[in-house]
BALUMLUM-431929 format. One record per residue (C-alpha): residue number from 1; residue in one letter; x negated, y, z negated. Coordinates in Angstrom, 3 decimals. Each point is the difference from the previous one (the first is absolute). Layout:
// residues N
  pos  code         X         Y         Z
  NUM     A         X         Y         Z
...
//
This chain:
// residues 690
  pos  code         X         Y         Z
    1     M   -96.209    13.781    22.764
    2     Q     0.328     0.040    -3.980
    3     K     3.019     1.902     0.078
    4     Q     1.693    -1.947     2.953
    5     T    -0.544    -2.968    -1.802
    6     T     1.533     1.351    -2.888
    7     K     3.156     0.987     1.697
    8     I     0.178    -3.699     1.282
    9     S     0.000    -1.352    -3.253
   10     S     2.612     2.286    -1.146
   11     A     2.325    -0.810     2.620
   12     S    -0.481    -3.808    -0.661
   13     V     0.983     0.426    -3.671
   14     D     2.644     2.264     0.891
   15     S     1.222    -3.158     2.321
   16     Y    -0.886    -2.525    -2.379
   17     K     2.540     2.233    -2.599
   18     T     2.649    -0.048     2.770
   19     G    -0.247    -3.543     0.480
   20     L     0.087    -0.702    -3.507
   21     R     3.278     2.181    -0.772
   22     L     1.511    -1.864     3.232
   23     L    -0.990    -3.444    -1.732
   24     I     1.642     1.553    -3.107
   25     L     3.065     0.918     1.868
   26     M     0.041    -3.922     1.532
   27     L    -0.445    -1.452    -3.055
   28     I     2.944     2.300    -1.763
   29     G     2.254    -0.784     3.300
   30     I    -0.701    -3.520    -0.372
   31     L     0.631    -0.029    -3.775
   32     G     3.489     1.868     0.465
   33     F     1.102    -2.334     3.123
   34     S    -0.938    -3.251    -1.937
   35     S     1.796     1.422    -3.181
   36     R     2.837     0.758     2.553
   37     L    -0.042    -3.641     1.553
   38     F    -0.204    -1.312    -3.620
   39     S     3.344     2.140    -1.025
   40     I     1.431    -1.357     3.590
   41     V    -0.987    -3.414    -1.272
   42     R     1.144     0.471    -3.421
   43     F     3.484     0.876     1.300
   44     E     0.048    -2.764     2.017
   45     S    -0.267    -2.191    -2.808
   46     V     2.991     2.086    -2.192
   47     I     2.014    -1.387     3.329
   48     H    -1.060    -3.487    -0.933
   49     E     0.879     0.772    -3.342
   50     F     3.483     1.497     0.911
   51     D     1.120    -3.813     1.611
   52     P    -0.347    -2.050    -3.559
   53     W     1.772     3.189    -2.088
   54     F     2.503    -1.310    -2.506
   55     D     2.411     2.257    -1.809
   56     E     0.727    -1.311    -3.237
   57     L     2.294     2.903    -0.504
   58     S     2.853    -0.806     2.152
   59     W     1.940    -2.940     1.095
   60     Y    -0.180    -1.819    -3.467
   61     P    -0.586    -2.364    -0.928
   62     L    -1.328    -0.945     3.244
   63     G    -2.086     3.024     0.957
   64     R    -0.590     1.005     3.847
   65     V    -3.192    -0.727     1.835
   66     V    -0.051     3.643     1.999
   67     G    -2.523    -0.777     2.927
   68     G     2.482    -2.916     0.968
   69     T     3.356     1.726    -0.304
   70     V    -0.114     3.490     1.284
   71     Y    -1.621     1.649     3.362
   72     P    -3.192     1.442    -1.371
   73     G    -0.639     2.750     2.909
   74     I     1.234     2.944    -2.019
   75     M    -1.782    -0.696    -2.972
   76     V    -3.161    -0.655     2.277
   77     T     0.627     3.144     1.861
   78     A     0.147     2.190    -3.066
   79     G    -3.141    -1.811    -1.991
   80     L    -1.856     0.534     3.411
   81     I     0.865     3.629     0.297
   82     H    -0.915     0.402    -3.436
   83     Y    -3.358    -1.590    -0.008
   84     I    -0.958     1.716     3.067
   85     L     0.858     3.278    -1.436
   86     H    -2.176    -0.591    -3.003
   87     L    -2.908    -1.204     2.343
   88     F    -0.068     3.529     1.168
   89     N     0.300     1.572    -3.450
   90     F     3.753     0.811    -0.054
   91     P     1.103    -0.993    -3.128
   92     I     3.544    -0.602    -0.007
   93     D     2.418    -2.136    -1.867
   94     I     1.420    -3.091     1.291
   95     R     3.421     1.041    -1.251
   96     E    -0.342     2.851     2.342
   97     V    -1.021    -1.883     2.706
   98     C     3.108    -1.882    -0.201
   99     V     2.305     2.828    -0.290
  100     F    -1.380     1.653     3.018
  101     L    -0.554    -3.156     2.091
  102     A     3.398    -0.101     2.017
  103     P    -0.488     4.000     1.045
  104     L    -3.286    -0.619     1.163
  105     F     1.190    -2.920     1.992
  106     S     3.116     1.887     1.420
  107     A    -2.247     2.131     1.659
  108     F    -1.575    -3.068     1.674
  109     T     3.222    -1.048     0.923
  110     A     0.846     3.503     1.450
  111     F    -3.255    -0.690     2.139
  112     A     0.300    -3.151     1.081
  113     T     3.646     0.631     1.076
  114     Y    -1.549     2.687     2.007
  115     L    -2.145    -2.558     1.819
  116     L     2.529    -2.302     0.686
  117     T     2.515     2.706     1.146
  118     K    -3.093     1.273     2.750
  119     E    -0.396    -3.408     1.169
  120     L     3.511     0.090     0.953
  121     K     0.797     3.270     1.185
  122     D    -2.211     2.955    -0.709
  123     E    -2.173     1.998    -2.589
  124     R     3.117     2.519     0.079
  125     A     2.375    -2.852    -1.216
  126     G    -2.625    -1.409    -2.574
  127     L     0.076     3.062    -1.489
  128     L     3.779     0.290    -0.550
  129     A     0.076    -3.730    -1.013
  130     A    -2.795     0.919    -2.801
  131     L     2.159     2.969    -1.072
  132     F     2.945    -2.371    -0.512
  133     I    -1.811    -2.550    -1.578
  134     A    -1.440     2.444    -2.593
  135     I     3.065     1.529    -1.191
  136     A     3.107    -2.952     0.532
  137     P     1.569    -1.449    -3.036
  138     G    -0.088    -3.375     1.244
  139     Y    -4.003     0.009    -0.550
  140     I    -0.501     2.635    -2.430
  141     S     1.906    -1.840    -2.462
  142     R    -2.816    -2.395    -0.299
  143     S    -2.981     2.634     0.444
  144     V     0.327     2.842    -2.802
  145     A    -2.566     0.368    -2.544
  146     G     0.351    -2.906    -2.550
  147     S     1.688    -2.696     1.844
  148     Y    -2.464    -2.588    -0.110
  149     D     1.938    -2.688     1.832
  150     N    -1.096    -2.283     2.892
  151     E     1.702     1.696     2.533
  152     G    -2.053     3.320    -0.930
  153     I    -2.894    -1.516     2.366
  154     A     2.263    -2.383     1.895
  155     I     1.671     2.133     2.434
  156     F    -3.736     1.615     0.991
  157     L    -1.090    -3.648     1.051
  158     L     3.251    -0.782     1.510
  159     M    -0.283     3.195     2.660
  160     I    -4.139    -0.788     0.303
  161     T     0.498    -3.717     1.205
  162     Y     3.099     1.077     2.126
  163     F    -2.379     2.810     1.555
  164     Y    -3.030    -2.296     0.186
  165     W     2.188    -2.725     1.757
  166     I     1.387     2.247     2.687
  167     K    -3.826     1.416     0.391
  168     A    -1.057    -4.045     0.317
  169     L     2.906    -0.663     2.302
  170     K    -0.799     3.023     2.695
  171     T    -3.645    -0.456    -0.280
  172     G    -0.671    -3.446    -0.292
  173     S    -2.369     0.010    -2.239
  174     S    -0.717    -2.751    -2.708
  175     L    -1.617     2.732    -2.295
  176     Y     3.341     1.936    -0.065
  177     G     1.531    -3.391    -0.554
  178     S    -2.480    -0.687    -2.806
  179     I     0.723     3.304    -1.897
  180     T     4.022    -0.645     0.599
  181     A    -0.832    -3.276    -2.042
  182     F    -2.377     1.902    -2.698
  183     F     3.119     2.304    -0.616
  184     Y     2.203    -3.045     0.199
  185     F    -2.146    -1.703    -2.715
  186     Y    -0.007     3.321    -1.780
  187     M     3.974    -0.186    -0.221
  188     V     0.251    -3.534    -1.112
  189     S    -1.987     0.962    -2.837
  190     A     2.412     3.267    -0.907
  191     W     3.752    -1.087     0.501
  192     G     2.120    -3.118     0.935
  193     G     1.113     2.322     2.942
  194     Y    -3.205    -1.487     1.869
  195     V     3.207    -2.304     1.377
  196     F     1.411     2.366     2.516
  197     I    -3.576     0.420     1.341
  198     I    -0.651    -3.778     0.738
  199     N     3.217     0.064     1.683
  200     L     0.458     3.151     1.669
  201     I    -3.164    -0.372     2.109
  202     P     0.767    -3.556     1.189
  203     L     3.434     0.940     0.708
  204     H    -1.424     3.034     1.916
  205     A    -2.481    -2.471     1.896
  206     F     2.894    -2.480     0.791
  207     A     2.115     2.753     1.495
  208     L    -2.967     1.055     2.371
  209     I    -0.337    -3.606     1.069
  210     L     3.856    -0.434     0.705
  211     M    -0.303     3.435     1.875
  212     G    -2.829    -1.727     2.265
  213     R    -2.491     2.746    -1.257
  214     Y    -2.675    -2.626    -1.195
  215     S    -3.488     1.478     0.630
  216     P    -3.701    -1.016    -1.604
  217     R     0.606     3.322    -2.054
  218     L     3.036    -1.648    -1.596
  219     Y    -1.859    -3.601    -0.428
  220     V    -3.444     1.679    -1.203
  221     S     2.054     2.733    -2.630
  222     Y     2.292    -2.550    -1.154
  223     T    -2.427    -3.231    -0.483
  224     S    -2.553     2.300    -1.793
  225     F     2.473     1.408    -2.206
  226     Y     1.430    -3.243    -1.117
  227     I    -2.871    -1.896    -0.736
  228     I    -1.660     2.452    -1.830
  229     G     3.119     1.195    -1.957
  230     T     1.300    -3.681    -0.711
  231     L    -3.663    -0.839    -1.499
  232     S    -0.409     3.445    -2.081
  233     S     3.487    -0.378    -1.145
  234     M    -0.570    -3.287    -1.468
  235     Q    -2.760     1.862    -2.522
  236     I     2.427     1.276    -2.042
  237     P     0.869    -2.222    -2.807
  238     F     3.425     0.724    -0.603
  239     V     0.705    -0.802     3.849
  240     G    -2.364    -2.600     0.374
  241     F     1.023    -2.895     2.684
  242     Q     3.233     1.554     0.862
  243     P    -0.701     1.078     3.255
  244     T    -0.464    -3.639     1.014
  245     F     2.930    -1.649    -1.328
  246     T     3.176     2.495    -1.101
  247     S     2.245     0.682     2.653
  248     E    -0.291     3.791    -0.107
  249     H    -3.133    -0.530     1.877
  250     M     1.256    -2.489     2.414
  251     A     1.048     2.508     2.788
  252     A    -3.625     1.315     0.358
  253     L    -1.752    -3.648     0.288
  254     G     2.671    -0.544     2.609
  255     V    -0.844     3.245     1.995
  256     F    -3.808    -0.859    -0.406
  257     G     0.828    -3.736     1.614
  258     L     1.982     1.256     2.514
  259     L    -2.638     2.992     1.293
  260     Q    -2.618    -2.992     0.265
  261     L     2.312    -1.608     2.201
  262     V     0.950     2.336     2.036
  263     A    -3.641     1.372     0.439
  264     F    -0.783    -3.396     0.561
  265     S     2.298    -0.220     2.773
  266     Y    -1.343     3.107     1.752
  267     L    -3.575    -1.911    -0.016
  268     V     1.405    -3.329     1.580
  269     R     2.062     2.161     2.453
  270     S    -3.272     1.499     1.159
  271     H    -1.221    -3.719     1.079
  272     F     3.289    -1.359     1.744
  273     T     2.481     0.744     2.601
  274     E     3.205     1.688    -0.891
  275     K     2.002    -3.393     0.228
  276     Q    -2.677    -1.853    -1.770
  277     F     0.151     3.013    -2.908
  278     K     3.494    -0.504    -0.154
  279     S    -0.047    -3.819    -0.680
  280     V    -2.974     0.261    -2.308
  281     F     1.651     2.967    -1.991
  282     R     3.486    -1.701    -0.364
  283     V    -2.029    -3.180    -1.507
  284     L    -1.900     2.196    -2.359
  285     L     3.049     1.785    -0.893
  286     Y     2.217    -2.686    -0.749
  287     G    -2.651    -2.162    -1.431
  288     V    -1.764     2.291    -2.384
  289     G     3.443     1.643    -0.944
  290     A     1.647    -2.925    -1.015
  291     A    -3.063    -1.052    -1.959
  292     G    -0.433     3.209    -2.016
  293     A     3.569     0.058    -0.563
  294     G     0.127    -3.676    -1.312
  295     L    -3.057     0.785    -2.250
  296     L     1.327     3.199    -1.433
  297     G     3.234    -2.068    -0.809
  298     L    -1.704    -3.128    -1.158
  299     L    -2.210     2.520    -2.352
  300     A     3.145     1.685    -1.177
  301     V     1.807    -2.983    -0.672
  302     T    -2.516    -1.582    -2.118
  303     G    -0.817     3.456    -1.951
  304     K    -3.250     1.187     1.445
  305     I     1.535     2.666     0.951
  306     A     1.912     1.891    -2.584
  307     P     3.154     1.493     0.927
  308     F     1.210     3.518    -0.060
  309     T     0.254     1.748    -3.515
  310     G     2.770     1.135    -1.421
  311     R    -0.993     3.563     0.537
  312     F    -0.337    -0.478     3.781
  313     Y     3.840    -1.725    -0.023
  314     S     1.601     2.897    -1.885
  315     L    -1.380     2.042     3.165
  316     Y     2.220    -1.683     1.914
  317     D     2.747    -0.435    -2.282
  318     T     1.166     2.236    -2.486
  319     G     1.580    -1.864    -2.130
  320     Y    -2.512    -2.933     0.121
  321     A    -2.185     1.390    -3.094
  322     K     3.227     0.989    -2.275
  323     I     1.124    -3.792     0.462
  324     H    -3.603    -1.747    -0.058
  325     I    -2.326     2.053    -1.420
  326     P     1.425     2.566    -2.437
  327     I    -3.248     1.251    -1.126
  328     I    -0.698     1.495     3.379
  329     A     3.662     1.486     0.455
  330     S    -0.257     1.587    -3.353
  331     V    -2.589     2.772     1.003
  332     S     1.382     3.014     1.121
  333     E    -2.396     0.494     3.008
  334     H     1.376    -3.538     1.495
  335     Q     3.403     1.074     0.206
  336     P     1.287     0.762     3.538
  337     T    -0.563     3.836     0.923
  338     A     2.969     2.252    -0.119
  339     W     0.590     2.506     3.240
  340     P    -0.648     3.031    -2.661
  341     S    -3.784    -1.421    -0.742
  342     F    -0.671     0.188     3.988
  343     F     0.726     3.769    -0.078
  344     F    -1.426     0.633    -3.378
  345     D    -3.585    -1.447     0.806
  346     L     0.007     0.939     3.874
  347     H     2.408     2.924     0.492
  348     V    -0.338     1.120     3.441
  349     L    -2.053    -2.334     1.084
  350     I     2.307    -2.676     0.411
  351     P     2.032     1.249     3.448
  352     L    -3.455     0.226     1.387
  353     L    -1.103    -3.745    -0.605
  354     P     2.264    -0.790     2.848
  355     A    -1.267     3.018     2.293
  356     G    -3.597    -1.277    -0.627
  357     V     0.823    -3.600     0.842
  358     F     1.889     0.974     3.304
  359     L    -3.130     1.807     0.736
  360     C    -2.263    -3.024    -0.568
  361     F     2.844    -1.852     2.610
  362     K    -0.714     2.224     2.425
  363     R    -3.831    -0.199     0.435
  364     L     0.078    -3.807    -1.464
  365     K    -4.053    -0.192    -0.068
  366     D    -1.342    -2.692    -2.333
  367     E    -0.131     2.164    -3.010
  368     H     3.558     1.098     0.350
  369     V     1.331    -3.461    -0.076
  370     F    -2.062    -0.259    -3.405
  371     V     2.232     3.039    -1.134
  372     I     3.275    -1.273     1.163
  373     L    -0.429    -3.039    -1.976
  374     Y    -1.213     1.555    -3.253
  375     A     2.930     2.335    -0.034
  376     V     2.533    -2.419     0.581
  377     S    -1.320    -2.501    -2.647
  378     A    -0.749     2.504    -2.272
  379     S     3.693     1.780     0.218
  380     Y     1.430    -3.628    -0.372
  381     F    -2.368    -1.061    -3.373
  382     A     0.416     3.816    -1.313
  383     G     3.969    -0.472     0.021
  384     V    -0.095    -3.432    -1.480
  385     M    -2.472     1.138    -3.197
  386     V    -0.634     3.289    -1.340
  387     R    -3.786    -0.352    -0.617
  388     L    -0.612    -0.491     3.746
  389     M     0.981     3.339     0.373
  390     L    -3.475     0.747    -0.585
  391     T    -1.142    -1.814     3.283
  392     L     2.594     1.466     2.388
  393     T    -1.023     3.583    -1.031
  394     P    -2.931     0.008     1.954
  395     I     1.198    -1.247     3.200
  396     V     2.728     2.784    -0.306
  397     C    -2.439     2.422    -0.284
  398     V    -2.076    -1.119     2.999
  399     A     3.052    -0.554     2.466
  400     S     1.574     3.500    -1.651
  401     A    -3.236     1.987     0.910
  402     M    -0.130    -1.619     3.277
  403     A     3.884     1.253     0.602
  404     F    -1.128     3.726    -1.196
  405     S    -3.291    -0.247     1.943
  406     E     1.855    -1.077     3.084
  407     L     2.685     3.246    -0.250
  408     F    -2.910     2.450    -0.971
  409     D    -2.097    -1.247     3.000
  410     T     3.113     0.534     2.181
  411     Y     0.911     3.304    -1.256
  412     L    -3.207     1.650    -1.488
  413     E    -2.028    -0.515     3.209
  414     P    -0.576     3.055     1.824
  415     V     1.974     0.283     3.157
  416     P    -1.069    -1.309     3.270
  417     V    -0.542     2.847     2.514
  418     A     0.536    -0.523     3.393
  419     E    -1.340     1.155     3.259
  420     V     2.594     1.368     2.282
  421     T    -1.170     0.215     3.809
  422     T     1.767     2.883     2.101
  423     T    -0.859     0.112     3.849
  424     V     0.734     3.721     1.212
  425     N     0.650     0.446     3.605
  426     D    -0.742     3.209     1.808
  427     S     1.268    -0.039     3.200
  428     T     3.281     2.167     0.845
  429     P     2.215    -0.959     2.566
  430     S     0.464     2.677     2.783
  431     S     3.411    -1.040     0.783
  432     F     2.631    -1.850    -1.499
  433     S     1.202    -1.277     3.527
  434     K    -0.084    -3.488     1.210
  435     S    -1.863     0.741     2.793
  436     S    -3.087     1.690    -2.211
  437     S    -2.452    -2.022    -2.225
  438     P    -1.710     1.300    -3.031
  439     K    -3.899     0.713     0.274
  440     K    -1.450    -2.187    -2.758
  441     K    -2.669     1.207    -1.481
  442     S    -2.754    -0.897    -2.766
  443     D     1.804    -1.694    -3.183
  444     S    -1.433     1.140    -3.381
  445     I     0.161    -2.633    -3.017
  446     I     0.854     1.437    -3.428
  447     T    -0.492    -2.537    -2.847
  448     S     1.182     1.339    -3.423
  449     K     0.448    -1.425    -3.376
  450     H     3.075    -0.133    -2.032
  451     Q     0.856    -1.199    -3.195
  452     L     2.670    -2.696    -0.765
  453     S     2.683     0.889    -1.701
  454     N     1.764    -2.119    -2.736
  455     K     2.655     2.483    -1.161
  456     G     3.398    -1.147    -0.070
  457     I     3.176     1.381     0.402
  458     W    -0.133     2.736    -2.207
  459     G    -3.566     0.963     0.838
  460     V    -1.392    -1.465    -3.408
  461     D    -2.936    -2.563     0.517
  462     I     0.875    -3.554    -0.281
  463     K    -3.284    -0.809    -1.720
  464     Y     1.099     2.269    -3.171
  465     I     3.325    -1.627    -0.275
  466     T    -1.728    -3.125    -0.627
  467     I    -2.808     0.774    -1.842
  468     I     1.428     2.591    -2.763
  469     P     2.403    -3.313    -1.009
  470     M    -2.732    -2.007    -0.241
  471     V    -2.023     2.090    -2.074
  472     F     2.911     0.610    -2.050
  473     I     0.514    -3.541    -0.552
  474     L    -3.958    -0.979    -0.966
  475     W     0.140     2.978    -2.399
  476     H     3.247    -1.407    -1.669
  477     F    -1.793    -3.401     0.013
  478     V    -2.965     1.320    -1.975
  479     L     2.419     1.814    -2.783
  480     H     1.848    -3.557    -0.166
  481     C    -3.481    -1.672    -0.782
  482     T    -1.366     2.521    -2.293
  483     W     3.801    -0.018    -1.709
  484     V    -0.369    -4.220    -0.213
  485     T    -3.400     0.201    -1.143
  486     S     0.212     2.743    -2.805
  487     N     3.378    -1.726    -1.500
  488     A    -0.241    -3.749     0.665
  489     Y    -3.965    -1.412     0.336
  490     S    -1.417     2.571    -2.224
  491     S     0.878    -1.193    -3.408
  492     P    -1.955    -2.803    -1.749
  493     S     1.761    -3.360    -0.168
  494     I     0.274    -0.053    -3.846
  495     V     0.801     4.085    -0.570
  496     L     3.543     0.198     1.306
  497     A     1.551     3.493     1.153
  498     S     3.502     1.207     0.233
  499     R     2.126     2.982     0.124
  500     N     1.899     1.878    -2.451
  501     P     3.422     1.316     0.983
  502     D    -1.460     3.409     0.044
  503     G    -2.870    -1.347     2.452
  504     S    -2.730     0.240    -2.106
  505     Q    -2.209    -3.276    -0.419
  506     H     0.219    -2.520    -2.442
  507     I    -3.124    -2.229    -0.554
  508     I     0.562    -3.561    -1.316
  509     D    -3.252    -1.378    -1.620
  510     D     1.221    -3.127    -1.850
  511     F    -1.815    -2.380     1.777
  512     R    -3.209     1.411    -0.844
  513     E     0.960     0.898    -3.637
  514     A     1.155    -3.684    -0.519
  515     Y    -3.195    -1.098     1.509
  516     Y    -1.972     1.802    -2.676
  517     W     2.010    -0.911    -2.539
  518     L    -0.804    -3.863     1.139
  519     R    -3.741     0.824    -0.131
  520     E    -0.171     2.068    -3.212
  521     N     2.525    -2.153    -1.941
  522     T    -0.396    -3.373     1.178
  523     E    -2.841    -2.670    -0.913
  524     E    -2.441    -0.262     2.842
  525     K     0.225    -3.543     0.613
  526     C     3.713    -0.130    -0.146
  527     R     2.309    -1.427     2.679
  528     I     2.639     2.216     1.910
  529     M     3.243    -1.570     1.796
  530     S     1.435     2.375     2.289
  531     W     1.485    -0.342     3.661
  532     W    -2.850    -0.283     2.616
  533     D     0.558     3.652     1.413
  534     Y    -1.818     1.076    -3.304
  535     G    -2.817    -2.330     0.237
  536     Y    -2.695     2.046     1.358
  537     Q     0.964     3.147    -1.834
  538     I    -0.159    -1.646    -3.625
  539     T    -3.079    -1.727     0.979
  540     G    -1.655     3.384     1.495
  541     M     1.411     2.888    -2.358
  542     A     0.594    -2.056    -3.099
  543     N    -2.940    -2.741     0.309
  544     R     2.169    -2.576    -0.953
  545     T     0.579    -3.768     0.907
  546     V     3.247    -0.889     1.963
  547     L     1.675    -2.639     1.236
  548     V     0.601     0.881     3.368
  549     D    -0.608     2.864     2.074
  550     N     0.342     1.227     3.951
  551     N    -2.182    -2.545     1.444
  552     T     2.713    -2.357     0.063
  553     W    -2.443    -2.981     0.515
  554     N     2.198    -2.408    -2.249
  555     N     3.476    -0.198     0.753
  556     T     0.653    -2.427    -2.787
  557     H    -1.596     2.248    -2.590
  558     I     2.135     2.759     1.133
  559     A     3.258    -1.938     0.161
  560     T    -0.668    -1.000    -3.866
  561     V    -0.369     3.584    -1.096
  562     G     3.278     0.482     1.959
  563     K     1.294    -2.940    -1.819
  564     M    -0.686     1.153    -3.554
  565     M     1.454     3.476     0.762
  566     A     3.422    -2.048     1.296
  567     S    -0.049    -2.093    -2.845
  568     S     1.281     0.549    -3.937
  569     E    -2.079     0.705    -2.254
  570     E     0.251    -3.681    -1.555
  571     V    -1.271    -1.175     3.531
  572     A    -2.267     2.325     0.762
  573     Y    -1.892     0.400    -3.466
  574     P    -2.041    -3.597     0.436
  575     I    -1.067     0.691     3.369
  576     M    -1.135     3.292    -1.025
  577     R    -2.034    -1.566    -3.086
  578     R    -1.697    -2.580     2.864
  579     H    -0.878     2.649     1.613
  580     D    -1.662     2.040    -2.713
  581     V     2.353     2.915     0.442
  582     D    -0.780     3.153    -2.870
  583     Y     2.109     2.764     1.851
  584     V     3.018     0.244     2.792
  585     L     0.196     2.979     2.145
  586     V     3.476     0.875     1.768
  587     I     0.721     3.061     1.759
  588     F     2.951     1.879    -0.624
  589     G     1.752     2.986     1.474
  590     G     3.607     0.350    -1.086
  591     V    -0.826     2.845    -1.897
  592     L    -2.119     2.270     2.578
  593     G     1.871    -1.564     2.929
  594     Y    -3.000    -1.626     1.250
  595     S     1.179    -2.538     2.631
  596     G    -2.956    -2.310     0.671
  597     D     0.171    -1.552    -3.441
  598     D    -0.061    -3.346    -0.979
  599     I     3.860    -0.381    -0.429
  600     N     0.306     0.516     4.003
  601     K    -2.818    -2.236     0.708
  602     F     1.456    -2.559    -2.601
  603     L     1.766    -1.805     2.914
  604     W    -3.435    -0.748     1.768
  605     M    -1.181    -1.499    -3.261
  606     I     2.549    -2.346    -0.295
  607     R     0.156    -1.034     4.048
  608     I    -3.781    -0.499    -0.368
  609     G     0.234    -2.077    -3.223
  610     E     3.198    -2.287     1.388
  611     G    -2.700    -0.911     2.964
  612     V    -2.024    -1.568    -2.081
  613     Y     2.154    -0.907    -3.014
  614     P     3.566    -0.534     1.522
  615     K     1.434    -1.891    -3.335
  616     E    -1.265     2.587    -2.249
  617     V     0.769     3.435     1.896
  618     N     3.391     0.197     1.787
  619     E     0.905     3.260     2.194
  620     R     3.441    -0.566    -0.409
  621     A     0.233     0.273    -3.371
  622     F    -0.915     3.636    -0.174
  623     F     2.884     0.416     2.272
  624     T     3.675     0.875    -1.183
  625     D     2.749    -2.052     1.277
  626     R     0.257     3.031     2.487
  627     G    -3.209    -0.235     1.354
  628     E    -1.177     2.746    -1.826
  629     Y    -3.350     1.069    -1.553
  630     K     1.366     1.573    -3.139
  631     V    -2.411     1.217    -3.348
  632     D     3.026     1.663    -1.310
  633     E     2.913    -2.005    -2.319
  634     N     0.670    -2.172     2.984
  635     A    -3.474    -1.374     0.218
  636     T    -0.219    -3.800    -0.372
  637     P    -0.893    -1.281    -2.892
  638     T    -3.366    -1.271     1.694
  639     M    -0.710     3.094     1.028
  640     K     0.409     1.708    -3.911
  641     N    -2.258    -2.653    -1.036
  642     S    -2.739    -0.005     2.061
  643     L    -3.274     1.359    -1.140
  644     M    -0.015     2.830     2.550
  645     Y     3.468     1.242    -0.959
  646     K    -0.846     0.107    -3.656
  647     M    -3.155     1.936     0.028
  648     S     1.415     2.511     2.511
  649     Y     2.911     0.911    -1.699
  650     Y    -1.362    -0.423    -3.563
  651     R     1.378     2.879    -2.280
  652     F     1.026     1.636     3.286
  653     P     3.504     1.305    -1.683
  654     E    -2.097     1.740    -2.543
  655     L    -0.842     2.499     2.441
  656     F     3.582     1.451     0.666
  657     G     1.313    -0.076    -3.868
  658     Q     3.761     0.160    -0.033
  659     Q    -0.056     0.183     4.115
  660     Q     0.293    -2.590     2.304
  661     A    -3.353    -1.354     0.468
  662     V    -0.220     0.229     4.155
  663     D    -2.543    -1.709     2.314
  664     R    -0.931     2.801     2.043
  665     V    -1.394    -2.060     2.884
  666     R     2.856    -2.555     0.299
  667     G     2.757     2.099    -1.406
  668     A     0.988    -2.414    -2.491
  669     V     1.425     0.402    -3.378
  670     I    -2.416    -1.948    -2.620
  671     P     1.773    -1.999    -2.699
  672     K    -0.135     2.038    -3.798
  673     K    -0.561    -3.826    -1.225
  674     P    -3.615     0.113    -1.443
  675     I    -2.615    -2.503     2.082
  676     K    -2.082    -1.985    -2.659
  677     L    -3.373    -1.675     0.958
  678     S    -0.675    -3.332    -1.901
  679     T    -3.810    -0.210     1.113
  680     L    -0.946     3.146     1.111
  681     D    -0.683     3.518    -1.397
  682     E    -0.129     3.028     1.415
  683     G    -3.402     1.874     0.579
  684     N    -0.824     3.225    -1.983
  685     W    -3.212     1.266    -1.323
  686     N     0.211    -2.256    -2.929
  687     K     1.690    -3.335     1.024
  688     Q    -1.218    -2.442     2.700
  689     F     1.792    -2.411     1.994
  690     L     0.847    -3.508    -0.756
//
């Protein structure tokens, strides 16, 4: 008995020890969860600190409130990934997260494209679409390692939003509509291209209503998307209340109101006779329509609804920005797209887009109407602006995958086996005379299977004649994408690569070296004036204060820099002194043959400056009497006296000795007469500007 009691006591002690271990493990787990929870709360506090972040290194002397002048999505995404990796003890530098963020989201984009195409056709088409978007140059230009730009995550958000919109429309689920709204909110936080979503989805809903395809599924999906998406998008400080008073968002509001009217009319129809319903519907249509139109007109006249922005007008009139908003037209990505660019970025997918759209017309389900609207609108906008090639590429990949998949389904499916029934008659006539009749015996039925043949007139299977060229086209598409990626999109933006006459590669590292010089040989608190294209690079790599940068939120400040560049030293010097300018940086490519230098951009500086200071800056004064833009001896006095011209060609003829000084970019012979600077001095290791 004592022995048994001892055993029980030992078992109790073991159970106590086990319980104590479990309690300790639970406490450790709670502590770990609390630390994670505290870290998440701390990360949320970091997000709140982002909004009032004031950057004193840019836009001197104004500075810039970063949270209110930029889309925070890509920065919050990188920070969140960095935070999560550190929570799970993966020590990684934030710069490495930024470098690999775009390739990571390109994988997500391929998956989202697969899901969308699967909803439109089938899994096989989805796999092809994922393959196309993974290597298409039109998208890979913004998804290579090191490309830390908004579009790196925006295209994934674009495709996943459209996928859940189609899913919500097909199921009528408010859950999918809410998920669509969530990804739309994420898109709003990341890129200004969210306007494309908030106009395309309402256009799709409006088209379905006009086609007589209204359904409760459409009502539930669009209503949940619009309400949640609009309220959430207003939480982004840079967007604010724009969804409620800007013209770009009014179409979505109008379709939302129209859906309410249509749904109400269907409700009324169930309680009235057909004749009564027609009368009530006519009153509702005219009355509410007139009231709504009048209210919108009143709000527009009183200024409560802001007019369309210049970027919006420039999409419909390619010459609008050049005349009214030259700062938009000066960006190379905002120029109309040349036809070779389509082939360069899309290659063989171009002719397959109409084929995929044709298949959608042939089937014309609700989701196929969306593809048609997306393809048509994106094709137009991509033709107007080079940058919008990025929004065209996904739908081209989807439509091309549908076309290729249809071909493969037709010619790679197993050949059907047909059953052939043959009746064999065993009766043999005893005589062929008219008077005699054959004796019929029992008939036997023989069923045999014959494989249908697709062979042509030369005895070659038709499917091979079709499939082999298709495989060759896909193989050539892969070669083209690989070549474009390696030659055009794999070089850093500040390190230029060119080819020597013998075919060897030549690296031009002047940008990085110039920024390194500024960092090592200038005062930490100095201010640098340059054109806005180099603002981010100077701030990030040289860690110096700049007057303007790539954010372009203040057109007047940029115009002031353009005015100083276009003016003479005597006019520019007092303005530079008022802005505490210590150094002036210009990029000149006449020696190396770099065509993207400031002299080629100079006309845009003049136009932007003239837009704000028309009395001080006159574009016509920089052209000869024959209307030519010259930098040689025929250049106008205004051109030769401008700060930009003097700084670019200062001591340029000395490089050529007794030979002619030739600008290799413009092919112009520069006069030998030396240029004298009265208020500026050339920068070197011992001297300072100004």
